[in-house]
VEXDREN-2710 file (C-alpha; in Angstrom, 1 decimal):
% VEXDREN-2710
k/r/px/py/pz
1/MET/-15.7/2.0/-29.0
2/ARG/-14.4/-0.2/-32.2
3/ASN/-13.9/-3.8/-32.8
4/VAL/-10.7/-4.8/-34.6
5/ALA/-10.0/-8.3/-36.3
6/ALA/-6.9/-10.1/-36.1
7/SER/-5.5/-9.2/-39.2
8/SER/-6.3/-5.3/-38.9
9/TRP/-4.3/-5.7/-35.5
10/LEU/-1.4/-7.1/-37.4
11/CYS/-0.9/-4.1/-39.2
12/ILE/-1.4/-1.8/-36.4
13/LEU/0.9/-3.6/-34.3
14/LEU/4.0/-3.9/-37.0
15/MET/3.6/0.4/-37.4
16/GLY/5.5/2.5/-35.2
17/HIS/9.6/3.9/-35.0
18/VAL/11.8/1.2/-34.6
19/THR/14.3/2.4/-31.6
20/ALA/16.4/1.1/-29.1
21/ALA/14.3/0.1/-26.4
22/ALA/16.0/2.6/-24.0
23/GLN/12.8/3.1/-21.7
24/PRO/10.8/0.6/-20.3
25/ASN/7.6/-0.8/-21.3
26/VAL/4.4/-0.4/-19.2
27/LEU/1.6/-2.9/-18.9
28/PHE/-1.2/-1.1/-17.0
29/LEU/-3.7/-3.5/-15.5
30/VAL/-6.9/-2.5/-14.3
31/VAL/-10.0/-4.5/-12.8
32/ASP/-13.3/-3.5/-12.4
33/ASP/-15.0/-3.7/-8.8
34/MET/-12.5/-6.0/-7.1
35/ARG/-11.6/-5.5/-3.6
36/PRO/-8.4/-6.8/-2.1
37/LYS/-9.9/-10.3/-2.2
38/LEU/-6.9/-12.2/-3.0
39/ASN/-4.5/-14.8/-1.5
40/SER/-1.7/-12.3/-1.5
41/TYR/-3.8/-9.9/0.6
42/GLY/-4.5/-12.4/3.4
43/GLU/-7.5/-14.0/1.8
44/THR/-6.1/-17.9/2.0
45/ASN/-9.2/-19.4/0.7
46/MET/-8.9/-17.4/-2.6
47/VAL/-7.3/-19.2/-5.8
48/THR/-5.4/-16.2/-7.3
49/PRO/-2.1/-17.8/-8.2
50/ASN/-1.2/-15.3/-11.0
51/ILE/-1.7/-12.2/-9.1
52/ASP/-0.2/-13.8/-6.0
53/ASN/3.1/-14.6/-8.2
54/LEU/2.9/-11.1/-9.6
55/ALA/3.0/-10.1/-5.8
56/ILE/6.1/-11.9/-5.3
57/ASN/7.8/-9.9/-7.6
58/SER/6.4/-6.8/-6.7
59/VAL/5.8/-4.1/-4.0
60/LEU/2.0/-4.7/-2.5
61/PHE/0.5/-2.0/-1.0
62/GLN/-2.0/-3.0/1.8
63/ARG/-3.7/0.5/2.6
64/ALA/-4.3/1.8/-1.0
65/TYR/-7.5/4.0/-1.6
66/CYS/-9.4/5.1/-4.4
67/GLN/-10.6/8.7/-4.6
68/GLN/-14.2/7.6/-5.2
69/ALA/-15.9/4.4/-5.1
70/VAL/-17.3/4.2/-8.4
71/CYS/-15.9/3.8/-12.0
72/SER/-15.9/6.9/-13.9
73/PRO/-14.6/8.9/-11.0
74/SER/-12.0/6.9/-9.9
75/ARG/-10.5/6.1/-13.3
76/THR/-10.8/9.9/-14.3
77/SER/-8.8/10.5/-11.1
78/PHE/-6.0/8.3/-11.5
79/LEU/-5.7/8.7/-15.2
80/THR/-5.4/12.5/-14.9
81/GLY/-3.6/12.3/-11.6
82/ARG/-6.3/14.9/-10.1
83/ARG/-8.7/14.2/-7.6
84/PRO/-12.6/14.4/-8.0
85/ASP/-13.1/17.9/-6.6
86/THR/-10.6/19.0/-9.5
87/THR/-11.8/16.7/-12.3
88/ARG/-15.4/17.7/-11.4
89/ILE/-16.4/14.0/-12.3
90/PHE/-18.8/12.5/-9.8
91/ASP/-21.2/10.3/-12.1
92/LEU/-20.8/7.9/-15.2
93/HIS/-22.1/10.8/-17.7
94/THR/-19.8/13.4/-17.5
95/TYR/-16.4/14.3/-19.5
96/PHE/-13.8/16.0/-18.1
97/ARG/-12.2/17.9/-20.7
98/ARG/-15.6/19.4/-21.1
99/LEU/-16.2/20.0/-17.5
100/ALA/-12.8/20.8/-16.0
101/GLY/-10.1/21.3/-18.3
102/ASN/-8.0/19.9/-21.1
103/PHE/-5.9/17.9/-18.7
104/THR/-3.1/15.4/-20.0
105/THR/-3.6/12.3/-19.0
106/LEU/-1.1/9.3/-18.1
107/PRO/-1.6/7.6/-21.2
108/GLN/-1.2/10.9/-23.1
109/HIS/1.8/11.5/-21.4
110/PHE/3.4/8.9/-22.6
111/LYS/2.1/9.3/-26.1
112/ASN/3.8/12.5/-25.7
113/ASN/6.9/11.1/-24.7
114/GLY/7.4/8.5/-27.9
115/PHE/5.7/5.6/-26.4
116/LEU/3.0/3.6/-28.5
117/THR/-0.2/3.6/-26.0
118/VAL/-2.8/1.2/-26.6
119/ASN/-6.0/0.6/-25.1
120/VAL/-7.6/-3.0/-24.9
121/GLY/-10.6/-3.5/-22.7
122/LYS/-11.9/-1.0/-20.0
123/ILE/-9.3/1.7/-19.0
124/PHE/-11.4/5.0/-19.1
125/HIS/-15.0/4.4/-18.2
126/PRO/-16.8/4.0/-21.6
127/GLY/-19.1/6.2/-23.4
128/GLN/-19.9/9.9/-22.5
129/ALA/-17.6/9.7/-19.7
130/ALA/-14.7/9.5/-22.1
131/GLY/-15.9/11.7/-24.7
132/GLY/-17.5/8.8/-26.8
133/ASP/-14.3/7.3/-27.9
134/ASP/-12.4/6.1/-24.9
135/ASP/-10.5/9.8/-25.2
136/ALA/-8.8/8.0/-28.0
137/LYS/-8.0/11.5/-29.6
138/TYR/-5.9/12.5/-26.8
139/SER/-4.4/9.4/-24.9
140/TRP/-4.1/6.7/-27.5
141/SER/-2.1/6.0/-30.7
142/TYR/-5.1/3.9/-32.2
143/PRO/-8.9/3.5/-31.2
144/ALA/-9.7/1.5/-28.3
145/ILE/-10.1/-2.3/-28.6
146/HIS/-13.2/-3.9/-27.0
147/GLY/-14.1/-7.5/-27.7
148/SER/-17.1/-7.8/-29.9
149/THR/-19.0/-9.9/-27.0
150/ALA/-19.2/-6.6/-24.9
151/LYS/-22.5/-6.0/-26.1
152/PHE/-23.9/-9.1/-24.8
153/ARG/-23.0/-8.1/-21.3
154/ARG/-26.6/-8.4/-19.8
155/ASP/-28.1/-10.9/-22.6
156/LYS/-30.2/-13.8/-21.1
157/GLU/-27.7/-16.7/-21.1
158/CYS/-28.0/-17.5/-17.3
159/LYS/-29.7/-20.5/-16.3
160/GLY/-32.1/-19.9/-13.6
161/ALA/-35.1/-21.7/-12.2
162/ASP/-37.4/-20.5/-14.8
163/GLY/-35.5/-20.7/-17.7
164/LEU/-32.7/-18.1/-19.2
165/ASP/-32.8/-14.8/-17.9
166/ASP/-31.0/-11.6/-16.8
167/ASN/-29.3/-12.8/-13.5
168/VAL/-26.3/-11.6/-11.5
169/VAL/-25.3/-15.1/-10.6
170/CYS/-24.1/-15.9/-14.0
171/PRO/-21.9/-18.9/-14.6
172/VAL/-21.8/-20.1/-18.0
173/ASN/-20.8/-22.6/-20.4
174/LEU/-18.7/-21.1/-23.2
175/GLU/-20.2/-23.4/-25.6
176/GLN/-23.7/-21.7/-25.0
177/VAL/-22.7/-17.9/-25.1
178/ALA/-22.7/-15.5/-27.9
179/GLU/-19.7/-16.3/-30.0
180/LYS/-18.4/-18.8/-27.3
181/THR/-16.3/-16.6/-25.6
182/LEU/-16.5/-13.4/-23.5
183/PRO/-15.3/-9.9/-23.4
184/ASP/-12.2/-10.5/-21.1
185/ILE/-11.2/-13.7/-22.8
186/GLN/-10.9/-11.5/-25.8
187/SER/-9.0/-8.8/-24.0
188/THR/-6.7/-11.3/-23.0
189/GLU/-6.1/-12.7/-26.7
190/THR/-6.0/-9.3/-27.8
191/ALA/-3.0/-8.4/-25.4
192/ILE/-1.1/-11.4/-26.1
193/GLU/-1.3/-10.9/-29.9
194/PHE/0.1/-7.6/-29.1
195/LEU/2.8/-8.9/-27.5
196/GLN/3.4/-11.7/-30.0
197/ASN/3.7/-9.1/-33.1
198/ARG/6.0/-6.6/-31.2
199/SER/9.7/-6.6/-31.3
200/ILE/11.5/-5.7/-28.0
201/ASP/13.7/-3.1/-30.0
202/GLN/10.5/-1.5/-31.0
203/GLN/9.2/1.9/-29.8
204/PRO/8.6/1.4/-25.9
205/PHE/4.7/0.8/-25.3
206/PHE/2.0/1.8/-22.5
207/LEU/-0.6/-1.2/-22.9
208/GLY/-3.6/-0.6/-20.8
209/LEU/-5.4/-3.7/-19.9
210/GLY/-8.7/-3.5/-18.6
211/TYR/-10.8/-6.2/-17.3
212/LEU/-14.6/-6.2/-16.8
213/LYS/-15.1/-8.7/-13.9
214/PRO/-15.7/-9.1/-11.3
215/HIS/-18.1/-6.3/-11.8
216/ALA/-21.9/-7.7/-12.0
217/PRO/-23.4/-9.6/-13.5
218/PHE/-21.0/-12.4/-12.2
219/LYS/-20.8/-14.0/-15.6
220/PHE/-17.6/-16.1/-16.1
221/PRO/-17.1/-19.8/-17.4
222/GLU/-18.3/-22.2/-14.9
223/GLU/-15.6/-24.1/-14.1
224/PHE/-14.4/-21.3/-12.1
225/LEU/-17.5/-21.8/-9.6
226/LYS/-16.2/-25.4/-8.9
227/LEU/-12.9/-24.0/-7.2
228/TYR/-15.2/-22.5/-4.4
229/PRO/-17.8/-25.2/-3.1
230/LEU/-20.8/-23.5/-1.6
231/SER/-20.0/-25.1/1.7
232/ARG/-16.7/-23.5/2.1
233/ILE/-18.2/-20.2/1.6
234/ASN/-18.2/-18.2/4.9
235/PRO/-21.5/-15.9/5.6
236/VAL/-20.9/-12.1/6.3
237/THR/-20.2/-11.6/9.9
238/ASN/-21.6/-7.9/9.8
239/PRO/-25.0/-8.1/7.6
240/ASP/-26.7/-5.4/9.5
241/TYR/-27.0/-1.7/9.0
242/PRO/-24.5/-0.2/11.1
243/SER/-25.1/1.2/14.7
244/TRP/-25.8/4.9/14.6
245/LEU/-25.0/5.0/10.7
246/PRO/-26.6/8.3/9.3
247/HIS/-28.8/7.6/6.5
248/VAL/-26.8/9.7/3.8
249/ALA/-23.9/7.4/4.5
250/TYR/-26.1/4.2/3.2
251/SER/-26.3/3.1/-0.4
252/PRO/-29.7/1.1/-1.2
253/TRP/-28.0/-1.2/-3.9
254/GLN/-30.1/-0.2/-6.9
255/GLU/-28.0/-2.0/-9.2
256/LEU/-27.9/-5.5/-7.8
257/ARG/-31.9/-5.2/-7.6
258/SER/-32.1/-4.7/-11.4
259/TYR/-31.2/-8.2/-12.0
260/HIS/-33.7/-11.0/-12.3
261/ASP/-32.7/-13.4/-9.5
262/ILE/-32.7/-10.5/-7.0
263/LYS/-36.0/-8.8/-8.2
264/ILE/-38.0/-12.0/-7.9
265/MET/-37.3/-11.9/-4.3
266/ASN/-39.4/-8.6/-3.8
267/LEU/-37.3/-7.4/-0.9
268/SER/-38.6/-4.6/0.7
269/TRP/-36.7/-1.3/0.1
270/PRO/-34.2/-0.1/1.3
271/PHE/-33.4/-2.6/4.2
272/GLU/-34.7/-6.0/3.7
273/ARG/-31.9/-8.4/3.3
274/VAL/-30.9/-10.9/0.5
275/PRO/-31.9/-14.2/2.2
276/ASP/-28.7/-15.9/3.8
277/THR/-28.7/-18.6/1.3
278/TYR/-28.6/-16.5/-1.7
279/GLN/-25.6/-14.2/-0.2
280/LEU/-23.6/-17.2/0.0
281/LYS/-24.3/-17.6/-3.7
282/LEU/-23.5/-14.2/-4.6
283/ARG/-19.9/-14.7/-2.3
284/GLN/-19.3/-17.8/-4.2
285/ALA/-20.0/-16.0/-7.7
286/TYR/-17.7/-13.0/-6.9
287/SER/-14.7/-15.5/-6.0
288/GLY/-15.2/-17.3/-9.0
289/ALA/-15.2/-14.2/-11.2
290/ILE/-11.9/-12.9/-9.5
291/SER/-10.2/-16.3/-10.3
292/TYR/-11.5/-16.1/-13.6
293/ILE/-9.6/-12.7/-14.0
294/ASP/-6.6/-13.7/-12.4
295/HIS/-6.5/-16.5/-15.1
296/GLN/-6.6/-14.2/-18.0
297/ILE/-4.1/-12.0/-16.1
298/GLY/-1.7/-15.1/-15.6
299/ARG/-1.9/-15.7/-19.6
300/VAL/-1.0/-12.2/-20.2
301/LEU/2.0/-12.3/-17.9
302/GLN/3.1/-15.7/-19.3
303/ALA/2.9/-14.1/-22.8
304/LEU/5.3/-11.0/-21.3
305/ASP/7.5/-13.5/-20.2
306/TYR/7.3/-15.6/-23.3
307/TYR/7.9/-13.1/-25.8
308/GLY/11.1/-11.4/-24.0
309/PHE/9.3/-8.4/-22.3
310/THR/9.5/-9.5/-18.7
311/ASN/13.1/-7.5/-17.9
312/ASN/11.9/-4.2/-19.7
313/THR/8.2/-3.7/-18.5
314/ILE/7.0/-2.0/-15.4
315/VAL/3.7/-3.9/-14.4
316/THR/1.0/-2.2/-12.3
317/PHE/-2.2/-3.5/-10.9
318/LEU/-5.1/-2.1/-9.3
319/GLY/-9.0/-2.2/-8.9
320/ASP/-10.8/1.0/-9.7
321/HIS/-12.3/0.7/-6.2
322/GLY/-13.7/-2.1/-3.7
323/TYR/-17.0/-3.8/-3.3
324/GLU/-19.3/-5.0/-0.3
325/LEU/-20.6/-8.2/-0.4
326/GLY/-23.3/-8.2/1.9
327/GLU/-21.3/-6.3/4.5
328/HIS/-23.6/-3.4/6.5
329/ASN/-26.3/-4.5/4.1
330/HIS/-24.5/-3.4/1.3
331/TRP/-23.9/-5.0/-2.2
332/THR/-22.3/-2.3/-3.9
333/LYS/-19.5/0.1/-4.0
334/LYS/-21.0/3.7/-3.8
335/SER/-20.0/4.7/-0.3
336/ASN/-17.1/5.7/1.7
337/PHE/-16.7/2.5/3.6
338/ASP/-13.3/1.0/3.8
339/LEU/-14.4/-2.1/1.7
340/ALA/-15.6/0.4/-1.0
341/THR/-12.6/2.5/-1.0
342/ARG/-9.8/0.1/-0.4
343/ILE/-8.2/-1.4/-3.3
344/PRO/-5.7/-3.9/-4.5
345/MET/-2.4/-2.1/-5.7
346/ILE/0.8/-3.8/-6.9
347/VAL/3.5/-2.5/-8.7
348/HIS/6.5/-4.5/-10.3
349/VAL/9.5/-2.7/-11.2
350/PRO/12.4/-4.9/-13.2
351/GLY/15.6/-4.8/-11.5
352/ILE/14.3/-3.1/-8.3
353/THR/11.2/-5.5/-7.2
354/SER/12.5/-8.5/-9.2
355/LYS/16.0/-9.9/-10.6
356/PRO/16.5/-10.3/-14.4
357/SER/14.6/-13.0/-16.1
358/THR/17.0/-15.6/-17.4
359/PRO/16.1/-17.9/-19.3
360/ARG/12.3/-17.5/-20.2
361/GLY/9.9/-18.3/-17.5
362/GLN/12.0/-17.4/-14.4
363/THR/10.1/-14.0/-13.1
364/PHE/6.6/-15.1/-14.4
365/PRO/6.4/-18.6/-14.3
366/PHE/2.6/-19.0/-15.5
367/TYR/1.8/-22.0/-17.2
368/ASN/-1.8/-23.4/-17.6
369/ALA/-3.3/-26.6/-18.4
370/LEU/-0.7/-28.8/-17.3
371/THR/-0.4/-32.2/-15.8
372/SER/-1.9/-32.8/-12.4
373/THR/1.5/-31.7/-10.8
374/LYS/4.8/-30.1/-12.2
375/THR/8.1/-28.8/-10.7
376/ILE/9.0/-25.4/-12.1
377/ASN/12.2/-23.7/-10.6
378/ASN/11.9/-25.6/-7.5
379/VAL/8.2/-24.7/-7.0
380/ARG/5.5/-27.6/-6.7
381/TRP/2.5/-26.5/-8.7
382/SER/-0.8/-28.2/-8.3
383/CYS/-2.7/-28.2/-11.8
384/SER/-6.0/-28.5/-13.1
385/SER/-7.3/-27.9/-16.5
386/THR/-7.8/-24.3/-16.1
387/MET/-4.9/-23.2/-13.9
388/CYS/-2.1/-23.9/-11.8
389/ILE/-1.8/-22.9/-8.1
390/ASP/1.8/-22.1/-6.9
391/GLU/2.3/-23.4/-3.5
392/HIS/4.9/-21.0/-2.8
393/ALA/2.8/-18.1/-3.5
394/LYS/0.4/-19.5/-1.1
395/ARG/2.8/-19.5/2.0
396/GLY/3.5/-16.1/0.9
397/SER/6.6/-14.2/0.3
398/TYR/5.6/-10.5/-0.4
399/ARG/7.0/-7.1/-0.2
400/THR/4.3/-5.2/1.2
401/THR/3.7/-1.9/3.2
402/ASP/1.0/-0.5/5.4
403/ALA/1.7/2.9/4.3
404/LEU/-1.2/5.0/3.1
405/VAL/-1.2/5.4/-0.6
406/GLU/-4.0/6.3/-3.1
407/ALA/-4.8/5.4/-6.7
408/VAL/-4.1/9.3/-7.5
409/ASP/-0.5/8.4/-6.9
410/LEU/0.1/6.4/-9.9
411/TYR/0.4/8.7/-12.2
412/ALA/3.6/10.4/-10.8
413/THR/4.8/7.1/-9.6
414/VAL/4.7/5.2/-13.3
415/SER/6.0/8.5/-14.8
416/GLU/9.2/8.2/-12.6
417/LEU/9.6/4.7/-13.2
418/ALA/9.6/5.1/-16.9
419/GLY/11.9/8.1/-17.0
420/VAL/9.4/10.5/-18.4
421/ASP/8.9/13.9/-17.1
422/VAL/7.3/13.7/-13.4
423/PRO/4.3/15.8/-13.2
424/PRO/4.5/18.8/-10.7
425/THR/2.4/19.2/-7.8
426/CYS/-0.9/21.1/-9.1
427/PRO/-1.5/24.5/-7.5
428/PRO/-4.8/24.9/-5.6
429/ASN/-6.7/26.0/-8.8
430/SER/-5.1/23.8/-11.7
431/LEU/-8.1/23.9/-14.0
432/ASN/-6.0/25.8/-16.7
433/VAL/-3.1/23.6/-15.7
434/SER/-2.6/20.9/-18.2
435/PHE/0.3/18.8/-16.7
436/CYS/0.4/18.3/-13.1
437/THR/-0.9/15.9/-10.2
438/GLU/-2.6/15.9/-6.8
439/GLY/-0.8/12.7/-6.0
440/THR/2.7/11.8/-5.0
441/SER/5.4/9.4/-6.6
442/LEU/5.7/6.3/-4.7
443/VAL/9.4/5.8/-6.1
444/PRO/11.1/6.5/-2.8
445/LEU/8.5/4.2/-0.6
446/ILE/9.1/1.3/-3.1
447/ARG/13.0/1.8/-2.8
448/ARG/12.5/1.8/0.9
449/VAL/10.2/-1.3/1.1
450/MET/12.8/-3.4/-1.2
451/ALA/15.8/-2.1/0.9
452/SER/14.5/-3.4/4.0
453/ARG/14.8/-6.9/5.0
454/ASN/11.4/-7.5/6.4
455/THR/8.1/-5.6/6.1
456/GLU/8.2/-2.5/8.2
457/LYS/6.2/0.5/8.8
458/VAL/7.5/3.6/7.3
459/SER/6.9/7.2/7.4
460/TRP/4.5/8.3/4.6
461/LYS/1.3/10.1/4.2
462/SER/-0.6/10.8/7.3
463/ALA/-3.9/10.4/5.6
464/ALA/-5.9/9.2/2.3
465/PHE/-8.6/11.0/0.8
466/SER/-11.9/9.7/-0.7
467/GLN/-15.5/11.2/-1.5
468/PHE/-18.9/10.4/-2.2
469/PRO/-22.0/12.4/-3.5
470/ARG/-25.5/12.2/-2.5
471/PRO/-28.5/14.0/-3.7
472/ALA/-30.2/14.3/0.0
473/ASN/-30.0/13.8/3.6
474/ARG/-32.2/10.6/3.3
475/ILE/-32.4/7.4/1.2
476/GLN/-33.9/7.6/-2.1
477/LEU/-33.9/5.7/-5.6
478/ASN/-30.8/7.8/-6.8
479/SER/-28.9/7.9/-3.2
480/ASP/-26.5/5.4/-5.1
481/LEU/-25.4/7.6/-7.9
482/PRO/-26.9/11.0/-8.2
483/SER/-26.2/12.8/-11.5
484/LEU/-24.1/16.1/-11.3
485/ALA/-27.1/18.4/-11.3
486/ASP/-29.0/16.1/-8.5
487/ILE/-25.7/16.5/-6.1
488/ARG/-26.7/18.2/-2.9
489/ILE/-24.4/16.7/-0.4
490/MET/-20.8/15.5/-0.3
491/GLY/-19.3/13.0/2.0
492/TYR/-15.7/13.9/2.3
493/THR/-13.7/11.0/4.0
494/MET/-10.3/10.6/5.6
495/LYS/-8.0/7.3/6.7
496/THR/-5.7/7.9/9.1
497/ALA/-3.3/5.1/10.7
498/THR/-5.9/4.5/13.0
499/HIS/-9.5/5.8/12.2
500/ARG/-11.6/6.6/9.3
501/TYR/-13.3/10.1/9.4
502/THR/-16.2/11.0/7.2
503/GLU/-18.2/14.7/7.0
504/TRP/-21.2/14.7/5.0
505/VAL/-21.5/18.5/4.0
506/ALA/-23.6/20.9/1.8
507/TYR/-22.3/21.0/-1.8
508/ASP/-23.5/23.0/-5.0
509/PRO/-23.3/21.2/-8.3
510/VAL/-23.4/24.5/-10.2
511/THR/-20.4/26.2/-8.4
512/PHE/-18.6/22.7/-7.7
513/THR/-18.0/24.2/-4.1
514/HIS/-18.7/22.7/-0.8
515/ASN/-19.5/24.4/2.7
516/MET/-17.8/22.5/5.3
517/SER/-19.8/24.7/7.9
518/HIS/-23.1/22.8/7.0
519/VAL/-22.4/19.6/8.3
520/TYR/-25.3/17.0/7.6
521/ALA/-23.7/14.0/9.5
522/ARG/-20.2/12.5/10.3
523/GLU/-18.7/9.3/10.9
524/LEU/-16.0/8.1/12.9
525/TYR/-14.8/4.4/13.3
526/ASP/-12.0/3.3/15.1
527/HIS/-9.9/1.0/13.0
528/ARG/-7.8/-0.6/16.1
529/SER/-11.0/-1.8/17.6
530/ASP/-13.7/-2.0/14.9
531/PRO/-11.6/-2.5/11.7
532/ASP/-15.0/-3.6/10.0
533/GLU/-16.7/-0.2/10.4
534/ASN/-19.5/-1.8/12.3
535/VAL/-19.9/1.2/15.1
536/ASN/-20.1/4.9/14.1
537/LEU/-18.6/6.6/17.4
538/ALA/-19.2/10.3/15.9
539/ASP/-21.9/11.0/18.8
540/ASP/-19.5/10.0/21.6
541/ILE/-18.9/12.8/23.6
542/SER/-15.8/11.2/25.2
543/LEU/-14.2/11.4/21.7
544/THR/-14.6/15.2/21.6
545/GLY/-11.1/15.6/21.2
546/VAL/-10.5/13.2/18.7
547/LEU/-13.3/14.5/16.4
548/THR/-12.0/17.8/16.9
549/GLN/-8.3/17.1/15.6
550/LEU/-9.7/14.7/12.8
551/ALA/-12.1/17.4/11.8
552/GLN/-9.3/20.0/11.4
553/GLN/-7.0/17.3/9.6
554/LEU/-9.9/16.8/6.9
555/ARG/-10.2/20.4/6.2
556/ASP/-6.7/20.5/6.0
557/GLY/-6.5/18.4/2.9
558/TRP/-4.4/16.1/0.8
559/ARG/-1.5/18.7/0.8
560/LYS/-0.6/18.8/4.4
561/ALA/-1.1/15.0/4.5
562/LEU/2.1/14.7/2.0
563/PRO/4.9/12.9/3.1
564/LYS/7.3/15.4/5.0
565/THR/10.7/14.0/4.1
566/VAL/11.7/11.3/1.5
567/VAL/11.7/7.8/3.3
END
């Protein structure tokens, strides 16, 4: 991890081979802990105009899933194009190159193909999980850039009833925090400076831009909280432990309990609920953090447009996993619930998902801090001191698909879109294969969605797969995320068009093998009648046939779930 001053950045940015920009650039946006709580995903109370405008010029995937609902395993998976059972990454401390194989990562692949690859903010999970240097030796042209204020993440800068403390609800006055800024603001400014100082005819770039929020603590400029009056925050409709949920499936949300404002509640472990009034404040703060990130993304997209890169830059946007905000009495990811594994995923391809932009401002018209109202390109904007809300985006004009897709698919997708070699499908044992993928390029799906006049269902994968480890068949302090050596059970999950099915089976962390014949517990949810996953039907004897079919499909795995034909 390294901080780079602006003057040093200018030296770095102006280096590199000057070539004709025959290949498109890539802006790879990753957001931490963001579930699809966006206006463009149907959350009409959310103020997310910039991501929504990106979605209007893109394909939006309604049913996209991560492969494990926690940072490092998920990021390692989509950055290597392989699933957790192959990367052998299930915790926050293990580096895939030391444990599994010397896999070629997505940015490394682009670097090997002549791209300038730059990491700003959190792309890999920092620290030991990425070799101590964000995999810079292999993946990036230069050391990763992190804001100098990242080290103040848990500083006591939040005004609680008893003074300044380490609270999870943490809107701040920027004038009163260290360096008068925040890490995600610094990442935005670095990315804008990068675009400002590059020419469109220099070597193509792969810019990985990773934001820390809305990950807890919910620390962001306080003006974004004002977008969500507490009186308008809806309470959780399913705040209780789900019916017939096996204990192995539950996460006791230890991370949230570590914050001062939660700790002083003295909640009985593991099932006492956060008081309803504070649940609303947590949900309010999470929403504010999302709008804060939306604002940062808008600034970068505006710069992309302003400096002339819009027509030649692929933009991908995804959350590394979801997050439960009190549903199922969960305040965490770290489970196999749909709210933990389902992610926002948006792919923009110039000339395919949007028309060329002339002049500046046509495709990404993001203008902040304007007057009270303004009309841009025949679209009326309602503006505040921090952002403008595109009322056209609020009505929704999105190209969406309900096809089942996975974060692991992005490697092949971005490669094909950028015109670099698409990795082949990995063989069953790929530990010694450096370049392959366990995902599928979404390019045929993207083209089919864009060719259709209206949103329609298309034939694609028959299932999406996720997994999560546990240390025991009971709830204990390390149930949320056991270290590799403590894993004894693995919860394998499959999402189909109609159901979510999970088996919690024996796992050996020494041999990295599972025993599907040793099943500790099962979960079955019918999304047609129970989309919120409140009632586990796994013990319903009338569903024996469904269970048998889904159990076999789970064992058949992802290879047999791949698209049968090109759509």
